[in-house]
PyMOL Python script that loads the backbone (N, CA, C, O; Angstrom):
from pymol import cmd

cmd.read_pdbstr("""\
ATOM      1  N   MET A   1     116.082 148.087 125.819  1.00  0.00           N
ATOM      2  CA  MET A   1     115.015 147.434 126.720  1.00  0.00           C
ATOM      3  C   MET A   1     113.811 148.427 126.550  1.00  0.00           C
ATOM      4  O   MET A   1     112.675 148.034 126.813  1.00  0.00           O
ATOM      5  N   LEU A   2     113.994 149.456 126.199  1.00  0.00           N
ATOM      6  CA  LEU A   2     112.816 150.458 126.087  1.00  0.00           C
ATOM      7  C   LEU A   2     112.102 150.205 124.858  1.00  0.00           C
ATOM      8  O   LEU A   2     110.898 150.459 124.871  1.00  0.00           O
ATOM      9  N   ILE A   3     112.665 149.709 123.698  1.00  0.00           N
ATOM     10  CA  ILE A   3     112.339 149.461 122.540  1.00  0.00           C
ATOM     11  C   ILE A   3     111.355 147.980 122.662  1.00  0.00           C
ATOM     12  O   ILE A   3     110.320 147.810 122.019  1.00  0.00           O
ATOM     13  N   ALA A   4     111.968 146.950 123.673  1.00  0.00           N
ATOM     14  CA  ALA A   4     111.119 145.698 123.921  1.00  0.00           C
ATOM     15  C   ALA A   4     109.957 146.071 124.805  1.00  0.00           C
ATOM     16  O   ALA A   4     108.909 145.434 124.690  1.00  0.00           O
ATOM     17  N   VAL A   5     110.064 147.116 125.735  1.00  0.00           N
ATOM     18  CA  VAL A   5     108.809 147.334 126.423  1.00  0.00           C
ATOM     19  C   VAL A   5     107.601 147.964 125.542  1.00  0.00           C
ATOM     20  O   VAL A   5     106.437 147.571 125.612  1.00  0.00           O
ATOM     21  N   ILE A   6     108.075 149.020 124.692  1.00  0.00           N
ATOM     22  CA  ILE A   6     107.128 149.654 123.544  1.00  0.00           C
ATOM     23  C   ILE A   6     106.773 148.535 122.512  1.00  0.00           C
ATOM     24  O   ILE A   6     105.571 148.604 122.258  1.00  0.00           O
ATOM     25  N   SER A   7     107.274 147.723 121.960  1.00  0.00           N
ATOM     26  CA  SER A   7     106.990 146.509 121.206  1.00  0.00           C
ATOM     27  C   SER A   7     106.003 145.779 122.054  1.00  0.00           C
ATOM     28  O   SER A   7     104.956 145.620 121.425  1.00  0.00           O
ATOM     29  N   PHE A   8     105.969 145.353 123.080  1.00  0.00           N
ATOM     30  CA  PHE A   8     105.206 144.510 124.028  1.00  0.00           C
ATOM     31  C   PHE A   8     103.941 145.313 124.088  1.00  0.00           C
ATOM     32  O   PHE A   8     102.932 144.748 123.666  1.00  0.00           O
ATOM     33  N   LEU A   9     103.839 146.393 124.489  1.00  0.00           N
ATOM     34  CA  LEU A   9     102.781 147.395 124.642  1.00  0.00           C
ATOM     35  C   LEU A   9     101.833 147.661 123.318  1.00  0.00           C
ATOM     36  O   LEU A   9     100.605 147.741 123.315  1.00  0.00           O
ATOM     37  N   ALA A  10     102.625 147.765 122.325  1.00  0.00           N
ATOM     38  CA  ALA A  10     101.922 147.945 121.094  1.00  0.00           C
ATOM     39  C   ALA A  10     101.395 146.738 120.496  1.00  0.00           C
ATOM     40  O   ALA A  10     100.351 146.700 119.845  1.00  0.00           O
ATOM     41  N   GLY A  11     102.187 145.701 120.749  1.00  0.00           N
ATOM     42  CA  GLY A  11     101.454 144.292 120.796  1.00  0.00           C
ATOM     43  C   GLY A  11     100.273 143.895 121.511  1.00  0.00           C
ATOM     44  O   GLY A  11      99.409 143.127 121.088  1.00  0.00           O
ATOM     45  N   LEU A  12     100.297 144.447 122.577  1.00  0.00           N
ATOM     46  CA  LEU A  12      98.623 144.360 123.303  1.00  0.00           C
ATOM     47  C   LEU A  12      97.732 145.139 122.813  1.00  0.00           C
ATOM     48  O   LEU A  12      96.544 144.821 122.836  1.00  0.00           O
ATOM     49  N   PHE A  13      98.145 146.239 122.313  1.00  0.00           N
ATOM     50  CA  PHE A  13      97.288 147.283 121.966  1.00  0.00           C
ATOM     51  C   PHE A  13      96.350 147.012 120.318  1.00  0.00           C
ATOM     52  O   PHE A  13      95.192 147.233 119.963  1.00  0.00           O
ATOM     53  N   PHE A  14      97.697 146.376 119.578  1.00  0.00           N
ATOM     54  CA  PHE A  14      97.066 146.300 118.281  1.00  0.00           C
ATOM     55  C   PHE A  14      96.685 144.697 118.062  1.00  0.00           C
ATOM     56  O   PHE A  14      96.149 144.319 117.021  1.00  0.00           O
ATOM     57  N   ALA A  15      96.940 144.005 118.896  1.00  0.00           N
ATOM     58  CA  ALA A  15      96.621 142.492 118.625  1.00  0.00           C
ATOM     59  C   ALA A  15      95.270 142.357 118.528  1.00  0.00           C
ATOM     60  O   ALA A  15      94.746 141.853 117.535  1.00  0.00           O
ATOM     61  N   PRO A  16      94.510 142.857 119.690  1.00  0.00           N
ATOM     62  CA  PRO A  16      92.976 142.600 119.293  1.00  0.00           C
ATOM     63  C   PRO A  16      92.367 143.703 118.267  1.00  0.00           C
ATOM     64  O   PRO A  16      91.141 143.811 118.243  1.00  0.00           O
ATOM     65  N   ILE A  17      92.995 144.364 117.588  1.00  0.00           N
ATOM     66  CA  ILE A  17      92.388 145.018 116.345  1.00  0.00           C
ATOM     67  C   ILE A  17      92.957 144.422 115.233  1.00  0.00           C
ATOM     68  O   ILE A  17      92.294 144.522 114.201  1.00  0.00           O
ATOM     69  N   LEU A  18      94.136 143.757 115.160  1.00  0.00           N
ATOM     70  CA  LEU A  18      94.586 143.027 113.969  1.00  0.00           C
ATOM     71  C   LEU A  18      94.281 141.644 113.634  1.00  0.00           C
ATOM     72  O   LEU A  18      94.377 141.156 112.508  1.00  0.00           O
ATOM     73  N   ARG A  19      93.850 140.958 114.852  1.00  0.00           N
ATOM     74  CA  ARG A  19      93.716 139.585 114.873  1.00  0.00           C
ATOM     75  C   ARG A  19      92.415 139.450 113.889  1.00  0.00           C
ATOM     76  O   ARG A  19      92.432 138.831 112.825  1.00  0.00           O
ATOM     77  N   PRO A  20      91.406 140.064 114.375  1.00  0.00           N
ATOM     78  CA  PRO A  20      90.217 139.661 113.421  1.00  0.00           C
ATOM     79  C   PRO A  20      90.220 140.086 111.747  1.00  0.00           C
ATOM     80  O   PRO A  20      89.310 139.852 110.951  1.00  0.00           O
ATOM     81  N   LEU A  21      91.409 140.722 111.487  1.00  0.00           N
ATOM     82  CA  LEU A  21      91.512 141.217 110.291  1.00  0.00           C
ATOM     83  C   LEU A  21      92.508 140.365 109.755  1.00  0.00           C
ATOM     84  O   LEU A  21      92.661 140.576 108.552  1.00  0.00           O
ATOM     85  N   ILE A  22      93.269 139.446 110.229  1.00  0.00           N
ATOM     86  CA  ILE A  22      94.458 138.786 109.741  1.00  0.00           C
ATOM     87  C   ILE A  22      93.894 137.067 110.077  1.00  0.00           C
ATOM     88  O   ILE A  22      94.468 136.056 109.671  1.00  0.00           O
ATOM     89  N   LYS A  23      93.080 137.095 110.621  1.00  0.00           N
ATOM     90  CA  LYS A  23      92.491 135.453 110.869  1.00  0.00           C
ATOM     91  C   LYS A  23      91.679 134.860 109.623  1.00  0.00           C
ATOM     92  O   LYS A  23      91.560 133.637 109.552  1.00  0.00           O
ATOM     93  N   PRO A  24      91.105 135.697 108.619  1.00  0.00           N
ATOM     94  CA  PRO A  24      90.677 134.982 107.429  1.00  0.00           C
ATOM     95  C   PRO A  24      91.882 134.561 106.509  1.00  0.00           C
ATOM     96  O   PRO A  24      91.927 133.472 105.937  1.00  0.00           O
ATOM     97  N   PHE A  25      92.772 135.450 106.430  1.00  0.00           N
ATOM     98  CA  PHE A  25      93.928 135.021 105.743  1.00  0.00           C
ATOM     99  C   PHE A  25      94.616 133.959 105.926  1.00  0.00           C
ATOM    100  O   PHE A  25      94.941 133.185 105.026  1.00  0.00           O
ATOM    101  N   PHE A  26      94.965 133.811 107.430  1.00  0.00           N
ATOM    102  CA  PHE A  26      95.183 132.586 107.751  1.00  0.00           C
ATOM    103  C   PHE A  26      94.787 131.356 107.305  1.00  0.00           C
ATOM    104  O   PHE A  26      95.339 130.393 106.773  1.00  0.00           O
ATOM    105  N   ILE A  27      93.490 131.695 107.727  1.00  0.00           N
ATOM    106  CA  ILE A  27      92.417 130.652 107.549  1.00  0.00           C
ATOM    107  C   ILE A  27      92.723 129.848 105.983  1.00  0.00           C
ATOM    108  O   ILE A  27      92.896 128.643 105.801  1.00  0.00           O
ATOM    109  N   GLU A  28      92.720 130.920 104.996  1.00  0.00           N
ATOM    110  CA  GLU A  28      92.893 130.622 103.688  1.00  0.00           C
ATOM    111  C   GLU A  28      94.261 129.876 103.240  1.00  0.00           C
ATOM    112  O   GLU A  28      94.392 128.981 102.405  1.00  0.00           O
ATOM    113  N   ILE A  29      95.284 130.538 104.082  1.00  0.00           N
ATOM    114  CA  ILE A  29      96.345 129.853 103.895  1.00  0.00           C
ATOM    115  C   ILE A  29      96.701 128.250 104.456  1.00  0.00           C
ATOM    116  O   ILE A  29      97.544 127.489 103.981  1.00  0.00           O
ATOM    117  N   ILE A  30      95.873 128.026 105.504  1.00  0.00           N
ATOM    118  CA  ILE A  30      95.754 126.607 105.977  1.00  0.00           C
ATOM    119  C   ILE A  30      94.737 125.885 104.917  1.00  0.00           C
ATOM    120  O   ILE A  30      95.013 124.702 104.718  1.00  0.00           O
ATOM    121  N   LYS A  31      93.818 126.301 104.337  1.00  0.00           N
ATOM    122  CA  LYS A  31      92.967 125.683 103.294  1.00  0.00           C
ATOM    123  C   LYS A  31      93.741 125.247 102.241  1.00  0.00           C
ATOM    124  O   LYS A  31      93.688 124.098 101.802  1.00  0.00           O
ATOM    125  N   PHE A  32      94.629 126.326 101.716  1.00  0.00           N
ATOM    126  CA  PHE A  32      95.693 126.068 100.542  1.00  0.00           C
ATOM    127  C   PHE A  32      96.519 125.176 100.944  1.00  0.00           C
ATOM    128  O   PHE A  32      96.590 124.272 100.111  1.00  0.00           O
ATOM    129  N   SER A  33      97.282 124.983 101.980  1.00  0.00           N
ATOM    130  CA  SER A  33      98.248 124.242 102.664  1.00  0.00           C
ATOM    131  C   SER A  33      97.684 122.821 102.554  1.00  0.00           C
ATOM    132  O   SER A  33      98.343 121.939 102.004  1.00  0.00           O
ATOM    133  N   TYR A  34      96.436 122.584 103.085  1.00  0.00           N
ATOM    134  CA  TYR A  34      95.895 121.291 103.224  1.00  0.00           C
ATOM    135  C   TYR A  34      95.371 120.806 102.013  1.00  0.00           C
ATOM    136  O   TYR A  34      95.324 119.577 101.980  1.00  0.00           O
ATOM    137  N   SER A  35      94.953 121.398 100.979  1.00  0.00           N
ATOM    138  CA  SER A  35      94.737 121.165  99.543  1.00  0.00           C
ATOM    139  C   SER A  35      95.713 120.589  98.985  1.00  0.00           C
ATOM    140  O   SER A  35      95.544 119.470  98.502  1.00  0.00           O
ATOM    141  N   ALA A  36      97.009 121.253  98.925  1.00  0.00           N
ATOM    142  CA  ALA A  36      98.191 120.996  98.382  1.00  0.00           C
ATOM    143  C   ALA A  36      98.801 119.546  98.801  1.00  0.00           C
ATOM    144  O   ALA A  36      99.048 118.644  98.001  1.00  0.00           O
ATOM    145  N   VAL A  37      99.033 119.488 100.479  1.00  0.00           N
ATOM    146  CA  VAL A  37      99.329 118.342 100.534  1.00  0.00           C
ATOM    147  C   VAL A  37      98.430 117.016 100.214  1.00  0.00           C
ATOM    148  O   VAL A  37      98.919 115.890 100.123  1.00  0.00           O
ATOM    149  N   GLU A  38      97.238 117.275 100.078  1.00  0.00           N
ATOM    150  CA  GLU A  38      96.004 116.148  99.967  1.00  0.00           C
ATOM    151  C   GLU A  38      96.416 116.222  98.059  1.00  0.00           C
ATOM    152  O   GLU A  38      96.686 115.090  97.656  1.00  0.00           O
ATOM    153  N   GLU A  39      96.466 116.948  97.307  1.00  0.00           N
ATOM    154  CA  GLU A  39      97.061 116.599  95.877  1.00  0.00           C
ATOM    155  C   GLU A  39      98.424 116.049  95.841  1.00  0.00           C
ATOM    156  O   GLU A  39      98.690 115.129  95.068  1.00  0.00           O
ATOM    157  N   ALA A  40      99.432 116.628  96.741  1.00  0.00           N
ATOM    158  CA  ALA A  40     100.696 115.570  96.794  1.00  0.00           C
ATOM    159  C   ALA A  40     100.463 114.161  96.924  1.00  0.00           C
ATOM    160  O   ALA A  40     100.904 113.251  96.222  1.00  0.00           O
ATOM    161  N   LYS A  41      99.639 114.108  98.014  1.00  0.00           N
ATOM    162  CA  LYS A  41      99.357 112.741  98.246  1.00  0.00           C
ATOM    163  C   LYS A  41      98.731 111.769  97.169  1.00  0.00           C
ATOM    164  O   LYS A  41      99.090 110.635  96.851  1.00  0.00           O
ATOM    165  N   LYS A  42      97.895 112.392  96.794  1.00  0.00           N
ATOM    166  CA  LYS A  42      97.409 111.621  95.505  1.00  0.00           C
ATOM    167  C   LYS A  42      98.399 111.497  94.363  1.00  0.00           C
ATOM    168  O   LYS A  42      98.479 110.486  93.665  1.00  0.00           O
ATOM    169  N   ALA A  43      99.030 112.410  94.234  1.00  0.00           N
ATOM    170  CA  ALA A  43      99.986 112.385  92.921  1.00  0.00           C
ATOM    171  C   ALA A  43     101.212 111.462  93.436  1.00  0.00           C
ATOM    172  O   ALA A  43     101.997 111.116  92.553  1.00  0.00           O
ATOM    173  N   THR A  44     101.431 111.097  94.526  1.00  0.00           N
ATOM    174  CA  THR A  44     102.455 110.262  95.058  1.00  0.00           C
ATOM    175  C   THR A  44     101.662 108.939  94.930  1.00  0.00           C
ATOM    176  O   THR A  44     102.086 108.092  94.144  1.00  0.00           O
ATOM    177  N   ALA A  45     100.777 108.752  95.497  1.00  0.00           N
ATOM    178  CA  ALA A  45      99.815 107.355  95.362  1.00  0.00           C
ATOM    179  C   ALA A  45     100.089 106.936  93.790  1.00  0.00           C
ATOM    180  O   ALA A  45     100.716 105.921  93.485  1.00  0.00           O
ATOM    181  N   LYS A  46      99.588 107.766  92.934  1.00  0.00           N
ATOM    182  CA  LYS A  46      99.379 107.337  91.355  1.00  0.00           C
ATOM    183  C   LYS A  46     100.475 107.059  90.758  1.00  0.00           C
ATOM    184  O   LYS A  46     100.482 106.213  89.865  1.00  0.00           O
ATOM    185  N   ALA A  47     101.852 107.861  91.222  1.00  0.00           N
ATOM    186  CA  ALA A  47     103.140 107.627  90.588  1.00  0.00           C
ATOM    187  C   ALA A  47     103.769 106.369  91.144  1.00  0.00           C
ATOM    188  O   ALA A  47     104.629 105.789  90.481  1.00  0.00           O
ATOM    189  N   LYS A  48     103.346 105.865  92.460  1.00  0.00           N
ATOM    190  CA  LYS A  48     103.591 104.493  93.081  1.00  0.00           C
ATOM    191  C   LYS A  48     102.982 103.449  92.203  1.00  0.00           C
ATOM    192  O   LYS A  48     103.609 102.470  91.796  1.00  0.00           O
ATOM    193  N   GLU A  49     101.550 103.741  91.891  1.00  0.00           N
ATOM    194  CA  GLU A  49     100.934 102.848  91.121  1.00  0.00           C
ATOM    195  C   GLU A  49     101.424 102.638  89.765  1.00  0.00           C
ATOM    196  O   GLU A  49     101.613 101.489  89.365  1.00  0.00           O
ATOM    197  N   ASP A  50     101.695 103.872  88.863  1.00  0.00           N
ATOM    198  CA  ASP A  50     102.240 103.554  87.764  1.00  0.00           C
ATOM    199  C   ASP A  50     103.716 102.776  87.821  1.00  0.00           C
ATOM    200  O   ASP A  50     103.993 101.921  86.979  1.00  0.00           O
ATOM    201  N   LEU A  51     104.608 103.137  88.852  1.00  0.00           N
ATOM    202  CA  LEU A  51     105.437 102.453  88.990  1.00  0.00           C
ATOM    203  C   LEU A  51     105.510 100.884  89.337  1.00  0.00           C
ATOM    204  O   LEU A  51     106.545 100.228  89.214  1.00  0.00           O
ATOM    205  N   ALA A  52     104.546 100.475  89.691  1.00  0.00           N
ATOM    206  CA  ALA A  52     104.251  99.091  90.009  1.00  0.00           C
ATOM    207  C   ALA A  52     103.797  98.562  89.091  1.00  0.00           C
ATOM    208  O   ALA A  52     103.905  97.342  88.969  1.00  0.00           O
ATOM    209  N   ASP A  53     103.169  99.308  88.200  1.00  0.00           N
ATOM    210  CA  ASP A  53     102.514  98.812  86.778  1.00  0.00           C
ATOM    211  C   ASP A  53     103.565  98.465  85.632  1.00  0.00           C
ATOM    212  O   ASP A  53     103.460  97.531  84.837  1.00  0.00           O
ATOM    213  N   ALA A  54     104.569  99.371  85.699  1.00  0.00           N
ATOM    214  CA  ALA A  54     105.743  99.502  84.673  1.00  0.00           C
ATOM    215  C   ALA A  54     106.642  98.121  85.309  1.00  0.00           C
ATOM    216  O   ALA A  54     107.121  97.308  84.519  1.00  0.00           O
ATOM    217  N   VAL A  55     106.777  97.988  86.537  1.00  0.00           N
ATOM    218  CA  VAL A  55     107.821  96.981  86.964  1.00  0.00           C
ATOM    219  C   VAL A  55     107.071  95.576  86.877  1.00  0.00           C
ATOM    220  O   VAL A  55     107.682  94.551  86.574  1.00  0.00           O
ATOM    221  N   ALA A  56     105.829  95.594  87.137  1.00  0.00           N
ATOM    222  CA  ALA A  56     104.994  94.448  86.528  1.00  0.00           C
ATOM    223  C   ALA A  56     105.097  94.053  85.279  1.00  0.00           C
ATOM    224  O   ALA A  56     105.401  92.887  85.028  1.00  0.00           O
ATOM    225  N   THR A  57     104.852  94.989  84.279  1.00  0.00           N
ATOM    226  CA  THR A  57     104.979  94.776  82.876  1.00  0.00           C
ATOM    227  C   THR A  57     106.183  94.204  82.513  1.00  0.00           C
ATOM    228  O   THR A  57     106.236  93.205  81.795  1.00  0.00           O
ATOM    229  N   ALA A  58     107.373  94.894  83.060  1.00  0.00           N
ATOM    230  CA  ALA A  58     108.899  94.493  82.931  1.00  0.00           C
ATOM    231  C   ALA A  58     109.112  93.143  83.115  1.00  0.00           C
ATOM    232  O   ALA A  58     109.505  92.382  82.230  1.00  0.00           O
ATOM    233  N   GLU A  59     108.818  92.788  84.428  1.00  0.00           N
ATOM    234  CA  GLU A  59     108.827  91.199  84.807  1.00  0.00           C
ATOM    235  C   GLU A  59     108.203  90.409  84.120  1.00  0.00           C
ATOM    236  O   GLU A  59     108.674  89.291  83.910  1.00  0.00           O
ATOM    237  N   ARG A  60     106.981  90.794  83.595  1.00  0.00           N
ATOM    238  CA  ARG A  60     106.345  89.829  82.534  1.00  0.00           C
ATOM    239  C   ARG A  60     106.938  89.757  81.144  1.00  0.00           C
ATOM    240  O   ARG A  60     107.013  88.652  80.607  1.00  0.00           O
ATOM    241  N   GLY A  61     107.368  90.848  80.510  1.00  0.00           N
ATOM    242  CA  GLY A  61     108.348  90.579  79.538  1.00  0.00           C
ATOM    243  C   GLY A  61     109.718  89.795  79.664  1.00  0.00           C
ATOM    244  O   GLY A  61     110.109  89.072  78.748  1.00  0.00           O
ATOM    245  N   ILE A  62     110.276  89.932  80.586  1.00  0.00           N
ATOM    246  CA  ILE A  62     111.442  89.288  81.147  1.00  0.00           C
ATOM    247  C   ILE A  62     111.195  87.853  81.195  1.00  0.00           C
ATOM    248  O   ILE A  62     111.921  86.975  80.729  1.00  0.00           O
ATOM    249  N   VAL A  63     109.930  87.693  81.898  1.00  0.00           N
ATOM    250  CA  VAL A  63     109.715  86.057  81.972  1.00  0.00           C
ATOM    251  C   VAL A  63     109.248  85.448  80.666  1.00  0.00           C
ATOM    252  O   VAL A  63     109.605  84.308  80.367  1.00  0.00           O
ATOM    253  N   GLU A  64     108.307  86.309  79.722  1.00  0.00           N
ATOM    254  CA  GLU A  64     107.978  85.775  78.489  1.00  0.00           C
ATOM    255  C   GLU A  64     109.118  85.511  77.714  1.00  0.00           C
ATOM    256  O   GLU A  64     109.198  84.477  77.051  1.00  0.00           O
ATOM    257  N   GLU A  65     110.144  86.486  77.745  1.00  0.00           N
ATOM    258  CA  GLU A  65     111.592  86.215  76.677  1.00  0.00           C
ATOM    259  C   GLU A  65     112.393  85.032  77.227  1.00  0.00           C
ATOM    260  O   GLU A  65     113.110  84.423  76.434  1.00  0.00           O
ATOM    261  N   ALA A  66     112.334  84.585  78.717  1.00  0.00           N
ATOM    262  CA  ALA A  66     112.675  83.619  79.216  1.00  0.00           C
ATOM    263  C   ALA A  66     112.352  82.260  78.869  1.00  0.00           C
ATOM    264  O   ALA A  66     113.054  81.251  78.947  1.00  0.00           O
ATOM    265  N   LYS A  67     111.183  82.407  78.478  1.00  0.00           N
ATOM    266  CA  LYS A  67     110.248  81.242  78.168  1.00  0.00           C
ATOM    267  C   LYS A  67     110.610  80.953  76.734  1.00  0.00           C
ATOM    268  O   LYS A  67     110.858  79.819  76.325  1.00  0.00           O
ATOM    269  N   ASN A  68     110.627  82.158  75.912  1.00  0.00           N
ATOM    270  CA  ASN A  68     110.658  82.059  74.428  1.00  0.00           C
ATOM    271  C   ASN A  68     112.201  81.353  74.053  1.00  0.00           C
ATOM    272  O   ASN A  68     112.417  80.470  73.222  1.00  0.00           O
ATOM    273  N   LYS A  69     113.051  81.951  74.826  1.00  0.00           N
ATOM    274  CA  LYS A  69     114.444  81.561  74.478  1.00  0.00           C
ATOM    275  C   LYS A  69     114.654  80.096  75.013  1.00  0.00           C
ATOM    276  O   LYS A  69     115.508  79.375  74.499  1.00  0.00           O
ATOM    277  N   GLU A  70     113.734  79.595  76.223  1.00  0.00           N
ATOM    278  CA  GLU A  70     114.001  78.392  76.338  1.00  0.00           C
ATOM    279  C   GLU A  70     113.294  77.468  75.482  1.00  0.00           C
ATOM    280  O   GLU A  70     113.722  76.337  75.252  1.00  0.00           O
ATOM    281  N   GLY A  71     112.343  77.876  75.060  1.00  0.00           N
ATOM    282  CA  GLY A  71     111.382  77.054  74.081  1.00  0.00           C
ATOM    283  C   GLY A  71     112.542  76.729  72.934  1.00  0.00           C
ATOM    284  O   GLY A  71     112.818  75.577  72.602  1.00  0.00           O
ATOM    285  N   GLU A  72     113.178  77.902  72.379  1.00  0.00           N
ATOM    286  CA  GLU A  72     113.994  77.953  71.047  1.00  0.00           C
ATOM    287  C   GLU A  72     114.814  77.070  71.718  1.00  0.00           C
ATOM    288  O   GLU A  72     114.651  76.012  71.111  1.00  0.00           O
ATOM    289  N   GLU A  73     115.528  76.898  72.532  1.00  0.00           N
ATOM    290  CA  GLU A  73     116.996  76.153  72.795  1.00  0.00           C
ATOM    291  C   GLU A  73     116.457  74.245  72.708  1.00  0.00           C
ATOM    292  O   GLU A  73     117.169  73.271  72.465  1.00  0.00           O
ATOM    293  N   ASN A  74     115.088  74.301  72.990  1.00  0.00           N
ATOM    294  CA  ASN A  74     114.437  72.804  73.416  1.00  0.00           C
ATOM    295  C   ASN A  74     114.132  72.112  72.123  1.00  0.00           C
ATOM    296  O   ASN A  74     113.970  70.894  72.049  1.00  0.00           O
ATOM    297  N   THR A  75     114.052  73.033  70.985  1.00  0.00           N
ATOM    298  CA  THR A  75     113.130  72.704  69.632  1.00  0.00           C
ATOM    299  C   THR A  75     114.664  72.227  69.238  1.00  0.00           C
ATOM    300  O   THR A  75     115.740  72.698  69.607  1.00  0.00           O
ATOM    301  N   PRO A  76     114.341  70.999  68.257  1.00  0.00           N
ATOM    302  CA  PRO A  76     115.531  70.678  67.200  1.00  0.00           C
ATOM    303  C   PRO A  76     115.799  71.494  65.969  1.00  0.00           C
ATOM    304  O   PRO A  76     114.883  71.880  65.244  1.00  0.00           O
ATOM    305  N   PRO A  77     116.807  71.699  65.788  1.00  0.00           N
ATOM    306  CA  PRO A  77     117.169  72.580  64.733  1.00  0.00           C
ATOM    307  C   PRO A  77     116.597  72.071  63.397  1.00  0.00           C
ATOM    308  O   PRO A  77     116.660  70.868  63.146  1.00  0.00           O
ATOM    309  N   LYS A  78     116.024  72.964  62.501  1.00  0.00           N
ATOM    310  CA  LYS A  78     115.207  72.596  61.244  1.00  0.00           C
ATOM    311  C   LYS A  78     116.353  72.480  59.871  1.00  0.00           C
ATOM    312  O   LYS A  78     117.161  73.290  59.416  1.00  0.00           O
ATOM    313  N   HIS A  79     116.088  71.473  59.595  1.00  0.00           N
ATOM    314  CA  HIS A  79     117.057  71.117  58.289  1.00  0.00           C
ATOM    315  C   HIS A  79     116.495  71.323  56.870  1.00  0.00           C
ATOM    316  O   HIS A  79     115.544  70.626  56.515  1.00  0.00           O
ATOM    317  N   HIS A  80     117.003  72.198  56.074  1.00  0.00           N
ATOM    318  CA  HIS A  80     116.271  72.362  54.903  1.00  0.00           C
ATOM    319  C   HIS A  80     116.578  71.499  53.662  1.00  0.00           C
ATOM    320  O   HIS A  80     115.926  71.649  52.628  1.00  0.00           O
TER     321      HIS A  80
END
""", "prot")
cmd.dss("prot")
cmd.show_as("cartoon", "prot")
cmd.util.cbc("prot")
cmd.orient("prot")
């Protein structure tokens, strides 16, 4: 119980002294965190875009293969 009271009183005494010293540090942490989140959002959007492009390219390839295969099946066989 005595330690809790001493800690509380020490906090009351040191808070006004330490707060101005620590505040710039916390502001920098927040700025860094914010920029990291923004970069992560950009990277995620880019990855989603790249994935959508890859899926669209694969779908076009599948459709083209199906058309080519269909065209081959409809052409009469060549006799030499």
